[in-house]
N, C-alpha and C positions, 0 to 999 in steps of 0.2 A: 084826559089819564089813563092809566093803566098801570094796576096794580098785583100784588101776588100776595095773599097771607097765608104765612107757613106757621107752623109749632117752631120752637127752637130746640134745634137738636144736640146741642151740646149741652150734658149735663149739669156744669158749673154757669151756662148762661150765656150772655154777649159781654165776660168779661177780660181783662186780659190777652190772654193769646187768641182764643177764639174771638176776640171783637178784633186783634193785630187783622188773623186773617179774614176777617170779614170786611175789615176797610180797607187793606191792598184790593180787594177781591173787587168792590163798590169802585173803585177809585181806576182798575183796567178795565171796568163794562164801558167807560169813553163816555158815559150820558151822564146825568146828573139823575141821582137814584135819592130818596128822602125812606128811612126808616121811621117806624112811631111803633107803639105799643097798638093793642087794638084799638085802647079808649081814650088813649096821647097825639099829642100832636106829633110832625112829624118834624125832623131832625134831619143835616146833611148828614149821609152814609158815607162818604169819602172823610168825616171828622172822628176821627179816632176819640176826643172828651164827649163829641156829641153821643155815640152809641156808648159809650162808657157808661154817659149822664142817666140815658134812659133805666138803668140795671132792670135787661128782660132776664129772667131766671130760664132756665130750661125746660122745655113747654109750652111757655110761657108762648101765646098770637102773638105773634108780629104782623105790620104789615107795609109793603116795599115799596113802594111808588116813582113813577115819572113821566112827564108830558113830552118826553123824547119821541119824535117821530119810531118807527119800525125799533125800538127797545124793548119788545114782548120775549126774542131770543134772552138778550143782556140779566133780563130780571128772572127769567127762568133758571140760567145759572144759578144767579143769588139763589132765590128760593131754594135751589139744590141743594146749594153748600150749607144756606142754614136749617132745613129742614134735615138732612142728613147728618148732620155735625163733623162736615169732612175736613181734612187737613188743608187743602187745597183748592181753588176754583177748577170745577169740574171741563175738558178741554169740547165737549160735547153734552144734549142735554139726556 
């Protein structure tokens, strides 16, 4: 299991538009990724409803994880996206 712990960089948290950006990026990662609040149960990061259901607020710590082999780069890109509150998935870390 590989994981990254990051604080949500979007001021409004993972709601509406930021959640949509994140879900598209998680889907594009090509590996199964989960997302959870630091003290919560993981959910599918490629599911809009699951991500919205987390209710993650700006500045709150979340955990991104995967069991896929060689997925460190994908998690690094997703972590950067979330931590910096970017508008799209960065091509490089």
